[in-house]
N, CA, C and O atoms as a GROMACS GRO file, in nm:
protein
  368
    1ASP      N    1  -6.438  -9.691  12.855
    1ASP     CA    2  -6.579  -9.686  12.890
    1ASP      C    3  -6.600  -9.782  13.006
    1ASP      O    4  -6.571  -9.901  12.995
    2VAL      N    5  -6.650  -9.732  13.117
    2VAL     CA    6  -6.672  -9.814  13.235
    2VAL      C    7  -6.820  -9.806  13.272
    2VAL      O    8  -6.878  -9.698  13.275
    3PHE      N    9  -6.879  -9.919  13.300
    3PHE     CA   10  -7.020  -9.927  13.334
    3PHE      C   11  -7.028  -9.999  13.468
    3PHE      O   12  -6.997 -10.118  13.476
    4THR      N   13  -7.069  -9.927  13.574
    4THR     CA   14  -7.063  -9.981  13.709
    4THR      C   15  -7.190  -9.950  13.787
    4THR      O   16  -7.245  -9.841  13.775
    5VAL      N   17  -7.238 -10.046  13.865
    5VAL     CA   18  -7.345 -10.018  13.960
    5VAL      C   19  -7.280  -9.953  14.080
    5VAL      O   20  -7.191 -10.013  14.142
    6ILE      N   21  -7.322  -9.829  14.117
    6ILE     CA   22  -7.257  -9.760  14.228
    6ILE      C   23  -7.336  -9.764  14.357
    6ILE      O   24  -7.279  -9.744  14.465
    7SER      N   25  -7.466  -9.791  14.351
    7SER     CA   26  -7.542  -9.809  14.473
    7SER      C   27  -7.676  -9.872  14.441
    7SER      O   28  -7.722  -9.867  14.327
    8SER      N   29  -7.736  -9.929  14.541
    8SER     CA   30  -7.870  -9.983  14.522
    8SER      C   31  -7.948  -9.959  14.650
    8SER      O   32  -7.891  -9.926  14.754
    9SER      N   33  -8.078  -9.977  14.642
    9SER     CA   34  -8.162  -9.954  14.760
    9SER      C   35  -8.267 -10.062  14.770
    9SER      O   36  -8.287 -10.141  14.678
   10SER      N   37  -8.333 -10.065  14.884
   10SER     CA   38  -8.437 -10.166  14.904
   10SER      C   39  -8.561 -10.136  14.821
   10SER      O   40  -8.651 -10.219  14.813
   11SER      N   41  -8.566 -10.018  14.758
   11SER     CA   42  -8.682  -9.984  14.675
   11SER      C   43  -8.672 -10.045  14.536
   11SER      O   44  -8.760 -10.024  14.453
   12GLY      N   45  -8.565 -10.120  14.509
   12GLY     CA   46  -8.551 -10.184  14.378
   12GLY      C   47  -8.484 -10.095  14.276
   12GLY      O   48  -8.492 -10.123  14.156
   13SER      N   49  -8.419  -9.987  14.320
   13SER     CA   50  -8.349  -9.901  14.226
   13SER      C   51  -8.200  -9.902  14.254
   13SER      O   52  -8.156  -9.936  14.365
   14ALA      N   53  -8.122  -9.865  14.154
   14ALA     CA   54  -7.977  -9.856  14.168
   14ALA      C   55  -7.929  -9.743  14.078
   14ALA      O   56  -7.999  -9.701  13.987
   15PHE      N   57  -7.809  -9.696  14.104
   15PHE     CA   58  -7.746  -9.598  14.017
   15PHE      C   59  -7.637  -9.668  13.937
   15PHE      O   60  -7.554  -9.739  13.994
   16LEU      N   61  -7.638  -9.649  13.807
   16LEU     CA   62  -7.532  -9.699  13.721
   16LEU      C   63  -7.443  -9.581  13.686
   16LEU      O   64  -7.491  -9.468  13.671
   17GLU      N   65  -7.315  -9.607  13.673
   17GLU     CA   66  -7.220  -9.502  13.639
   17GLU      C   67  -7.144  -9.542  13.513
   17GLU      O   68  -7.094  -9.653  13.502
   18ILE      N   69  -7.137  -9.450  13.418
   18ILE     CA   70  -7.061  -9.470  13.296
   18ILE      C   71  -6.954  -9.361  13.293
   18ILE      O   72  -6.987  -9.242  13.298
   19ALA      N   73  -6.828  -9.400  13.285
   19ALA     CA   74  -6.718  -9.304  13.285
   19ALA      C   75  -6.641  -9.315  13.154
   19ALA      O   76  -6.609  -9.424  13.109
   20ILE      N   77  -6.613  -9.200  13.095
   20ILE     CA   78  -6.534  -9.194  12.972
   20ILE      C   79  -6.414  -9.105  13.002
   20ILE      O   80  -6.429  -8.991  13.045
   21GLN      N   81  -6.294  -9.158  12.979
   21GLN     CA   82  -6.172  -9.083  13.010
   21GLN      C   83  -6.094  -9.056  12.881
   21GLN      O   84  -6.078  -9.144  12.797
   22ASN      N   85  -6.046  -8.933  12.868
   22ASN     CA   86  -5.961  -8.894  12.756
   22ASN      C   87  -5.820  -8.872  12.808
   22ASN      O   88  -5.795  -8.774  12.879
   23THR      N   89  -5.727  -8.960  12.775
   23THR     CA   90  -5.589  -8.948  12.819
   23THR      C   91  -5.501  -8.882  12.712
   23THR      O   92  -5.379  -8.879  12.726
   24ASN      N   93  -5.563  -8.831  12.607
   24ASN     CA   94  -5.490  -8.765  12.498
   24ASN      C   95  -5.462  -8.618  12.530
   24ASN      O   96  -5.521  -8.562  12.622
   25SER      N   97  -5.374  -8.558  12.454
   25SER     CA   98  -5.344  -8.415  12.468
   25SER      C   99  -5.435  -8.330  12.380
   25SER      O  100  -5.416  -8.209  12.369
   26PHE      N  101  -5.534  -8.392  12.319
   26PHE     CA  102  -5.631  -8.323  12.234
   26PHE      C  103  -5.773  -8.367  12.271
   26PHE      O  104  -5.792  -8.474  12.328
   27SER      N  105  -5.870  -8.285  12.238
   27SER     CA  106  -6.011  -8.317  12.268
   27SER      C  107  -6.059  -8.434  12.183
   27SER      O  108  -6.020  -8.448  12.067
   28LEU      N  109  -6.144  -8.515  12.241
   28LEU     CA  110  -6.215  -8.617  12.165
   28LEU      C  111  -6.349  -8.557  12.125
   28LEU      O  112  -6.422  -8.506  12.210
   29THR      N  113  -6.381  -8.561  11.999
   29THR     CA  114  -6.506  -8.503  11.951
   29THR      C  115  -6.595  -8.612  11.894
   29THR      O  116  -6.550  -8.722  11.861
   30ASP      N  117  -6.721  -8.580  11.882
   30ASP     CA  118  -6.822  -8.672  11.830
   30ASP      C  119  -6.824  -8.804  11.907
   30ASP      O  120  -6.841  -8.912  11.850
   31VAL      N  121  -6.808  -8.793  12.040
   31VAL     CA  122  -6.811  -8.911  12.127
   31VAL      C  123  -6.955  -8.957  12.141
   31VAL      O  124  -7.046  -8.877  12.163
   32SER      N  125  -6.975  -9.086  12.128
   32SER     CA  126  -7.111  -9.137  12.144
   32SER      C  127  -7.106  -9.278  12.203
   32SER      O  128  -7.007  -9.349  12.191
   33PHE      N  129  -7.216  -9.314  12.268
   33PHE     CA  130  -7.234  -9.450  12.316
   33PHE      C  131  -7.382  -9.478  12.328
   33PHE      O  132  -7.463  -9.387  12.343
   34VAL      N  133  -7.416  -9.606  12.320
   34VAL     CA  134  -7.551  -9.653  12.349
   34VAL      C  135  -7.534  -9.778  12.434
   34VAL      O  136  -7.471  -9.874  12.391
   35ASP      N  137  -7.591  -9.777  12.552
   35ASP     CA  138  -7.592  -9.894  12.638
   35ASP      C  139  -7.736  -9.943  12.647
   35ASP      O  140  -7.824  -9.875  12.701
   36ASN      N  141  -7.759 -10.062  12.593
   36ASN     CA  142  -7.890 -10.124  12.603
   36ASN      C  143  -7.897 -10.198  12.735
   36ASN      O  144  -7.814 -10.284  12.764
   37LEU      N  145  -7.997 -10.166  12.814
   37LEU     CA  146  -8.012 -10.231  12.944
   37LEU      C  147  -8.069 -10.371  12.927
   37LEU      O  148  -8.145 -10.396  12.833
   38PRO      N  149  -8.033 -10.462  13.018
   38PRO     CA  150  -8.095 -10.595  13.016
   38PRO      C  151  -8.247 -10.582  13.037
   38PRO      O  152  -8.294 -10.483  13.093
   39ALA      N  153  -8.320 -10.679  12.993
   39ALA     CA  154  -8.466 -10.676  13.003
   39ALA      C  155  -8.514 -10.662  13.147
   39ALA      O  156  -8.624 -10.614  13.172
   40SER      N  157  -8.430 -10.703  13.244
   40SER     CA  158  -8.471 -10.698  13.385
   40SER      C  159  -8.451 -10.560  13.448
   40SER      O  160  -8.484 -10.540  13.564
   41LEU      N  161  -8.396 -10.462  13.371
   41LEU     CA  162  -8.375 -10.327  13.422
   41LEU      C  163  -8.445 -10.224  13.336
   41LEU      O  164  -8.459 -10.242  13.214
   42SER      N  165  -8.489 -10.117  13.399
   42SER     CA  166  -8.552 -10.006  13.329
   42SER      C  167  -8.492  -9.876  13.381
   42SER      O  168  -8.479  -9.858  13.502
   43ALA      N  169  -8.454  -9.786  13.288
   43ALA     CA  170  -8.398  -9.656  13.330
   43ALA      C  171  -8.510  -9.556  13.347
   43ALA      O  172  -8.614  -9.563  13.282
   44SER      N  173  -8.487  -9.462  13.435
   44SER     CA  174  -8.579  -9.351  13.452
   44SER      C  175  -8.552  -9.252  13.339
   44SER      O  176  -8.442  -9.198  13.330
   45ALA      N  177  -8.649  -9.229  13.253
   45ALA     CA  178  -8.629  -9.144  13.135
   45ALA      C  179  -8.578  -9.006  13.176
   45ALA      O  180  -8.634  -8.942  13.265
   46GLY      N  181  -8.472  -8.961  13.109
   46GLY     CA  182  -8.417  -8.829  13.133
   46GLY      C  183  -8.339  -8.815  13.262
   46GLY      O  184  -8.311  -8.703  13.304
   47SER      N  185  -8.303  -8.925  13.327
   47SER     CA  186  -8.241  -8.917  13.459
   47SER      C  187  -8.088  -8.918  13.458
   47SER      O  188  -8.027  -8.934  13.563
   48VAL      N  189  -8.025  -8.902  13.342
   48VAL     CA  190  -7.879  -8.906  13.334
   48VAL      C  191  -7.820  -8.775  13.387
   48VAL      O  192  -7.860  -8.667  13.344
   49VAL      N  193  -7.726  -8.786  13.479
   49VAL     CA  194  -7.661  -8.669  13.538
   49VAL      C  195  -7.514  -8.668  13.496
   49VAL      O  196  -7.440  -8.758  13.533
   50PRO      N  197  -7.470  -8.565  13.418
   50PRO     CA  198  -7.329  -8.559  13.379
   50PRO      C  199  -7.245  -8.489  13.485
   50PRO      O  200  -7.292  -8.396  13.551
   51GLU      N  201  -7.121  -8.533  13.503
   51GLU     CA  202  -7.028  -8.469  13.595
   51GLU      C  203  -6.892  -8.461  13.527
   51GLU      O  204  -6.845  -8.560  13.471
   52GLY      N  205  -6.829  -8.345  13.531
   52GLY     CA  206  -6.697  -8.328  13.474
   52GLY      C  207  -6.692  -8.210  13.380
   52GLY      O  208  -6.794  -8.168  13.325
   53LEU      N  209  -6.573  -8.156  13.361
   53LEU     CA  210  -6.552  -8.042  13.275
   53LEU      C  211  -6.590  -8.075  13.131
   53LEU      O  212  -6.539  -8.171  13.074
   54GLY      N  213  -6.678  -7.997  13.072
   54GLY     CA  214  -6.712  -8.014  12.932
   54GLY      C  215  -6.809  -8.126  12.901
   54GLY      O  216  -6.834  -8.155  12.784
   55CYS      N  217  -6.863  -8.191  13.003
   55CYS     CA  218  -6.956  -8.302  12.978
   55CYS      C  219  -7.088  -8.248  12.925
   55CYS      O  220  -7.138  -8.145  12.970
   56VAL      N  221  -7.141  -8.318  12.830
   56VAL     CA  222  -7.272  -8.282  12.777
   56VAL      C  223  -7.374  -8.381  12.831
   56VAL      O  224  -7.338  -8.486  12.884
   57THR      N  225  -7.498  -8.347  12.818
   57THR     CA  226  -7.604  -8.431  12.872
   57THR      C  227  -7.628  -8.554  12.785
   57THR      O  228  -7.641  -8.544  12.663
   58ALA      N  229  -7.632  -8.668  12.848
   58ALA     CA  230  -7.671  -8.791  12.782
   58ALA      C  231  -7.820  -8.810  12.808
   58ALA      O  232  -7.879  -8.739  12.890
   59THR      N  233  -7.880  -8.903  12.738
   59THR     CA  234  -8.024  -8.925  12.754
   59THR      C  235  -8.051  -9.070  12.793
   59THR      O  236  -7.967  -9.158  12.776
   60SER      N  237  -8.170  -9.091  12.845
   60SER     CA  238  -8.210  -9.227  12.876
   60SER      C  239  -8.357  -9.245  12.840
   60SER      O  240  -8.437  -9.152  12.850
   61THR      N  241  -8.389  -9.366  12.798
   61THR     CA  242  -8.528  -9.407  12.779
   61THR      C  243  -8.548  -9.522  12.876
   61THR      O  244  -8.462  -9.547  12.961
   62SER      N  245  -8.656  -9.591  12.865
   62SER     CA  246  -8.678  -9.702  12.958
   62SER      C  247  -8.580  -9.817  12.936
   62SER      O  248  -8.559  -9.896  13.027
   63SER      N  249  -8.520  -9.828  12.817
   63SER     CA  250  -8.434  -9.943  12.791
   63SER      C  251  -8.292  -9.909  12.744
   63SER      O  252  -8.213 -10.000  12.723
   64THR      N  253  -8.258  -9.781  12.726
   64THR     CA  254  -8.124  -9.745  12.680
   64THR      C  255  -8.071  -9.620  12.750
   64THR      O  256  -8.147  -9.538  12.800
   65ILE      N  257  -7.938  -9.610  12.753
   65ILE     CA  258  -7.870  -9.490  12.798
   65ILE      C  259  -7.779  -9.450  12.683
   65ILE      O  260  -7.703  -9.534  12.633
   66SER      N  261  -7.784  -9.325  12.638
   66SER     CA  262  -7.706  -9.289  12.521
   66SER      C  263  -7.650  -9.148  12.526
   66SER      O  264  -7.702  -9.061  12.596
   67LEU      N  265  -7.544  -9.127  12.451
   67LEU     CA  266  -7.479  -8.998  12.435
   67LEU      C  267  -7.444  -8.986  12.288
   67LEU      O  268  -7.399  -9.083  12.226
   68SER      N  269  -7.464  -8.869  12.230
   68SER     CA  270  -7.421  -8.846  12.092
   68SER      C  271  -7.358  -8.708  12.080
   68SER      O  272  -7.397  -8.615  12.151
   69ALA      N  273  -7.262  -8.696  11.990
   69ALA     CA  274  -7.194  -8.571  11.960
   69ALA      C  275  -7.130  -8.506  12.082
   69ALA      O  276  -7.128  -8.384  12.094
   70GLY      N  277  -7.078  -8.588  12.172
   70GLY     CA  278  -7.012  -8.534  12.291
   70GLY      C  279  -6.868  -8.495  12.264
   70GLY      O  280  -6.808  -8.542  12.167
   71THR      N  281  -6.813  -8.410  12.349
   71THR     CA  282  -6.672  -8.371  12.342
   71THR      C  283  -6.611  -8.390  12.480
   71THR      O  284  -6.665  -8.343  12.580
   72ILE      N  285  -6.498  -8.460  12.485
   72ILE     CA  286  -6.426  -8.481  12.610
   72ILE      C  287  -6.295  -8.402  12.599
   72ILE      O  288  -6.214  -8.431  12.511
   73PRO      N  289  -6.273  -8.303  12.685
   73PRO     CA  290  -6.151  -8.221  12.680
   73PRO      C  291  -6.025  -8.307  12.702
   73PRO      O  292  -6.034  -8.418  12.753
   74PRO      N  293  -5.907  -8.254  12.662
   74PRO     CA  294  -5.782  -8.327  12.684
   74PRO      C  295  -5.760  -8.355  12.833
   74PRO      O  296  -5.789  -8.270  12.918
   75MET      N  297  -5.708  -8.474  12.863
   75MET     CA  298  -5.672  -8.513  12.999
   75MET      C  299  -5.789  -8.494  13.097
   75MET      O  300  -5.769  -8.452  13.211
   76ALA      N  301  -5.909  -8.526  13.053
   76ALA     CA  302  -6.028  -8.509  13.137
   76ALA      C  303  -6.115  -8.633  13.126
   76ALA      O  304  -6.090  -8.722  13.044
   77SER      N  305  -6.217  -8.638  13.209
   77SER     CA  306  -6.312  -8.748  13.202
   77SER      C  307  -6.453  -8.695  13.227
   77SER      O  308  -6.471  -8.591  13.291
   78CYS      N  309  -6.548  -8.767  13.178
   78CYS     CA  310  -6.689  -8.738  13.204
   78CYS      C  311  -6.752  -8.862  13.264
   78CYS      O  312  -6.728  -8.974  13.218
   79THR      N  313  -6.832  -8.841  13.366
   79THR     CA  314  -6.901  -8.950  13.432
   79THR      C  315  -7.050  -8.924  13.423
   79THR      O  316  -7.096  -8.812  13.448
   80TYR      N  317  -7.124  -9.025  13.387
   80TYR     CA  318  -7.269  -9.014  13.375
   80TYR      C  319  -7.332  -9.112  13.472
   80TYR      O  320  -7.293  -9.228  13.479
   81ARG      N  321  -7.430  -9.064  13.548
   81ARG     CA  322  -7.502  -9.149  13.643
   81ARG      C  323  -7.649  -9.152  13.604
   81ARG      O  324  -7.707  -9.049  13.568
   82VAL      N  325  -7.707  -9.270  13.612
   82VAL     CA  326  -7.848  -9.285  13.579
   82VAL      C  327  -7.912  -9.381  13.678
   82VAL      O  328  -7.853  -9.482  13.715
   83ARG      N  329  -8.034  -9.348  13.720
   83ARG     CA  330  -8.110  -9.436  13.810
   83ARG      C  331  -8.182  -9.540  13.726
   83ARG      O  332  -8.250  -9.509  13.628
   84VAL      N  333  -8.165  -9.664  13.768
   84VAL     CA  334  -8.235  -9.774  13.702
   84VAL      C  335  -8.318  -9.848  13.804
   84VAL      O  336  -8.290  -9.845  13.924
   85PHE      N  337  -8.421  -9.915  13.757
   85PHE     CA  338  -8.514  -9.989  13.842
   85PHE      C  339  -8.522 -10.133  13.796
   85PHE      O  340  -8.521 -10.161  13.676
   86GLY      N  341  -8.530 -10.224  13.890
   86GLY     CA  342  -8.550 -10.364  13.856
   86GLY      C  343  -8.693 -10.386  13.812
   86GLY      O  344  -8.787 -10.335  13.873
   87THR      N  345  -8.708 -10.465  13.706
   87THR     CA  346  -8.843 -10.498  13.660
   87THR      C  347  -8.886 -10.635  13.708
   87THR      O  348  -8.999 -10.677  13.684
   88SER      N  349  -8.794 -10.705  13.777
   88SER     CA  350  -8.827 -10.833  13.838
   88SER      C  351  -8.747 -10.847  13.967
   88SER      O  352  -8.646 -10.779  13.984
   89VAL      N  353  -8.790 -10.934  14.056
   89VAL     CA  354  -8.725 -10.953  14.185
   89VAL      C  355  -8.580 -10.998  14.164
   89VAL      O  356  -8.552 -11.088  14.085
   90GLY      N  357  -8.488 -10.934  14.237
   90GLY     CA  358  -8.346 -10.970  14.230
   90GLY      C  359  -8.271 -10.915  14.112
   90GLY      O  360  -8.160 -10.961  14.084
   91SER      N  361  -8.328 -10.817  14.038
   91SER     CA  362  -8.262 -10.771  13.918
   91SER      C  363  -8.176 -10.647  13.937
   91SER      O  364  -8.107 -10.607  13.843
   92THR      N  365  -8.177 -10.582  14.056
   92THR     CA  366  -8.087 -10.468  14.076
   92THR      C  367  -7.970 -10.507  14.160
   92THR      O  368  -7.884 -10.423  14.188
   0.00000   0.00000   0.00000
């Protein structure tokens, strides 16, 4: 599980990227995660974009990014990107 800031802008927003990789020869099922954002960041609700074969949609609220009941195919990865906003100066 990788959690990375991939870009930011002068508008106080940034994109976070979460990547999940399956290096097994079998599918991973019932994959889930919850990332609670720091108080200084807020996610745009519903702004999670999945990329990759077999990726399912994750969700976001103002303070969390989550995935439940996901499946990652063998030898594949899913990457999720979400726009977050700073709630205070210098937080993105």
